[in-house]
N, C-alpha and C positions, 0 to 999 in steps of 0.2 A: 970443393968445397968439400971443411972437414963434418967429422960425427956432432961436433959440437952444435955449430953450427944446422946440422940437418933435426937435430934435436928440438933446438926452441925452433923449425920452423913447422915442426908436429905439433909443438904444443898449442902453436899458434893454430894452429890449423879445428884443432881438436877446440879450442878454445873459441870460436867460429863457431863451429857448432852445432856445439851445448846452446852458442846465447840465438843463438837461428834459431833452433825448436823448443827452448825455453816462448820467445818471442811466437809460435806457429801455436806449442800449446798455449797459450792464452789468450794468443786470436780468439782457438779452437772454445776453451772452457766461454767465452763473453758470448762467441755466439751461441754454442749450444746453452747460458742464463739470458740470452736475447727472446729462445728454443721457448724455455720451458716458461718464460712471462706471460710469454703465446696465448701458451699456450691451458695457463694457467687463465690466463685472466679471458680468453672464452669457451673455460666450464664455467669458470664460474657464473658471463653471458648467459647463458644455456642456464645453467640452475635455475639460476632468477632470473629466467624470463621461464621456467616447464614451472617452478615452487610460488614465484612470485617477492622472492628472496631479497632484499638490494644486498645482497652481498659482493663490495667491490675496495677494491688492495686502496684506492686511489679518496688523500680527505675530503674531495668533491660527493665519492664515490657513497659516505660516510656521513657525507653530511646529507644527503639523499635518504640516506636508512633513516637516515633518526626525521628525515620528514613525511616521511613514510610510513612509517610504526605509529608515531604521534598523529597523525591523523585517520590509520586504523583501528589508534583502544580507544574513539574518542566514544564513548559509548553515545547510540544513539536513540528517542526516549521513545519512549513505548504510546500514544492516544487512545483516548478513550473519545469515544462522540455515542451515537443519538439521531436517530432517523423517526422522522411525525410525516403519518404521507396519508395527503390530501386527498381522499379519494378521488379513483370522475367516474365512477359507479355511483354515486349516490346522490344526484340530482340536486345537489346541496344547490348550485346556480337558481334554481328558482323554489326552493321549500325557503324560506326566510331566518322561522323556527328553529328547522335543521341546523342552518347557518348560525346564528347566536351560538344556539348548543353548544357544538364544534371549536368558535371561537371562543366560548367563554372556558373550555376546557384548556385548550391550548395556553391561554394566559395565567389558569389556574397553575400550571403547569411547569408555569415561566417565571410566580409569583415564587415559587417552591424552590428548586431550581438553583433562581438567583440566591441564596440566601447563603446555598452553599456553592459557591463561584463554582456550579457545573452550567454547562453551554448543552443546550439544547439545536439540536437541527429539524426541521419546519419545509418541506418536500410539498407544491402543490400541484393537482394535477387542476387539467386544464376547466370543472367546470364551480372549483373554488374559487379560479383570477378571477370566471365572472361572475360569481356569487358574492365579491370583493366591490367585484365592482358597481353591479347593481344594485348592496345592499349601503356598501359606501360605507363599510369599513374597513382597512387596509392593517390589519393585522402582518400579518406579513413585512409589511416594513416597520411597523411599532417593531416582531425582533429580534431584527433586524440595529434598527433604533439599539432596542436592549442592550446588545452585544450576543445574539444568539445564531445560527445560521442556517441558512435558507437558500434554495435550491429546489429543480423542479419533479416533478414527478408523475413518465411519463405514461403509464402500463402499459405501451404496446402491443400489441396481437397475438401473443403466445405461442400460443398452434398452429395461426396463418399464414405462409409465406407470402410474404408480400413486392411486390420492385423495391427496386434501390429505391429511386423518386416517390415511393409513397410513404416509407418507411421515414426518408427524411422527410420526406411533409409531414406527417403525424409529426415529429418527433420539434421539426422548425411550430410548429407553433407555441406546441405549449410549452417547450424556451424558451418567446419569443412576450407567448401574455405575460409570465412570471416577470422576465425581465424590464416590462411596462410601471414590475408590480417595483420592485427597488433592485432597479441600473441593472442590465447585461454583464457591469465587471461584478457582482453581489451575487450574481445565478449562475457558480460557472457548474456543479458535480447533477447530476440529471438520476435519477434509479429508474424503477422500472422495463427496462427498454433490452432488456434479458428475457429472448427471444427465438421463433425459429428460422426468423430472417439475419439478412449481417445488418443486426444491433453495433457493427461496432460501425461500420458503413454508416449508418441512419445515426447514429449516439455524434459523431464526428458531424458530420451532412446537417445536422440538426444544430451542431451548435453547443453543442454541451465538449466539455474539454477534461471531463474524468467521472463516472460509471461509477454510483455505490449502489446497492442494495441487489447486486449479485445471486441469484437465487439458482436452482437448477436447469427452469430453462434457456438456459443459458448453453447449454454442453447439446439442446435440438441442432443449434447454430452447424456444430463440427460434426466430421467424417469421425465416424465410432471405435477405431484406434489414435483419439488424440482421443478420448470418453475414458471412464475410469470403467474395469471391469462392467460387464449387469444393465449397463446406462445404456439401455436405449427404449426408443422413439417415445412403446408401451410403459416402461416398469419411469418414466421419465413424466409422462401426462396423469399416469395412475396416479402414483406415488410419490417421485420425487422433485418436487415439479418446484414449489416453494424449498426444497435444504440450500442450505449455502451452499455458497460454492465461489470461488475453488471450491470441490473438498478435501482437506485436513490442509493444514497450517498454513503453508504458502501460500495462505487466503490470506494472511494478518501481516503481511507483509507487500503490500500495494505496490503497482507496477508496470513497466507503459508499455502498451500493446498496438499495434497496424494494424491485426485483423480478426475474426473471428472465429479464426481456423483453427486455435489451442487457448490452451494459460499459459504459457509460457513471453516471457519478455520477451520483447522484442527492442533488438540496439535504435531502432532509428522509431520508434511511437511514441506517440502524440496523442496518442488519447490517454491518461490514468483511468487505469482498473485497478481502484478500488475500494475492495470487500470490505475486508475485517468483519464479513458477516455471524453473526449466533441466530438468535433466537430474538422469540417479544420474551420480557426480563418475564412473563408471567408463565412463557413455558420454562426455566431456567430444572425447579425439582423434577417436573417431567423429563423432560432433555435427555439429563444425567450430564452433560455439560457441554461445549459449542455442535463440541462432532458429535453431540447423538444423535438422534432418530426422535422428525420431527414430532408431536408428541399427536394421537390422534383431536386431542380434545380440543390442537390449532386454535384460532378464535376464542377460544368458551374456556379457558385458563382459567381458574380466578390467580386470583393476584395477593398472593402467599407471601409471609415470610421465609419459612422455606423456598421458595424462588432466590431470594434472597438474599439468603447462607452457599448456596448452587451457587449466582452467581459472581460472590467476592472470593468462594474457592476458587473456581474455575480460573479464573481471570489472578489469581495468586498462585492457579500453577502455572502459564505460560507466561506470566513475568517469568519465572522460576524457571523457565527452559529456552526462552526466546533467543532470537540470536542479535545477541544484541550492536552489533557495528550498520545491521538494520531501520531506518524510520521501519515499524510496526501498529498495526491501526485493528484496537482492538470493539467492534460495536452490537450494541444495543436497541431492537425499534421499539420503540412504545407506538403504541395506537395510542390516536388520540381518548378517546375511552378509558381510557388506568388517570388519564389524568382527570380527578373526582372529586371532591373530598370524604367517597369512600375508603378510601389509600391511602390517604394521608399520612397513615405514622408505617406504613408498610415505603411511602415511598420514601419521607423522611430520612430510617432505616437506610437505606440505599442512595441517599444522595451525603446524608453521613459516614459511612464504612466508603465511596468513596473521596470522597472530601480527606478521610485520613489516610488513603492510596497514595494520595497527591501528595499530598506534606509527609508523607514517605521519601515518595520522589517517586516513586513507584510506576507510573503514567501517569500521564497532563487530559486537562482533559481536552476537543478544542470542536470547532466546528466542521464541516462535508470540507466546506472552502480549507481550511485550515489545512490539512492535511495534502490539497492539492497546493494548496502555498510550500508547503515546505520538500513537499518532491520534483518542487519547480527551481529552487534555496540547493536545494541537492545539486540537481541536472547542473545546472550554474557554474554549482562549480567544483565541478567534476576534474 
């Protein structure tokens, strides 16, 4: 074999080796690229799971991201509600004059509210329900027919711990009496169940689908570690029993619960804790806002224009700072004795101010049942 042939063979071998090396390099680079893509996707997935951001590199991922962002960017309403409790300790089932006076106040309040597209909610105790039957004037059904809300006011014994069976029976007796007047499907919310007993179990077992009118008594059923600092049994029973609960602005976002042990939302909750509590409108000037101290004048506080001003300022403050991704609820308590001609100018001012805020899109009127329906719709859409 001559030198020329050897040279040709050498060149061929070199070219073949280079080609093989090129293929290997290409394969290596492709594998690295796959590995890097997989790593990136895992990291993106982890980041998405950790931060809630749907940052996916595929077209379908981008569509999912847009859907999630659109859903989360929808502003949820701030609902405005009221409660009027027709108490159990009035003996109103046998006192026809007092019954008629209370019914007259309710109708006066409804007449005023209708002028401003406002929605009141009336919650009846057992005595008032029996008065309706005794005196033949179903003002609860009338309220429902006029577009207002209805519900049950239980007045569960707050200081005495009852057995579950006893507590359930009391709640059920009240709920059944009101449902007989307005039909069960309209009677979903209960107030007056905050107590030392297992109020969640009593409410659920007695037929309440939502709990409103939540006050400091409810903390009595909770261990100390689940209460705000200083909220001992003694402090609650002496001073804080009728303070709005839960403490702080978290109470303005209704949530689902499955126990009386704390005020933390439960993923499997089946009763709506629908607080949003403030005070009677007549207490606002003295309380100084939704999280102020309950004034010492309590139910004797006079209703004044200053109360309306304080209430309007407070609800505007909450509306400006609230979490708009959550359904919110702001509730006023209206005892029936506020609905009298002597308060007409002040009540007109209040309803007028609330109508302006509704027209501006700041809030929406709702009944207590309406809040429950909004949260059910939200749960079904998740």
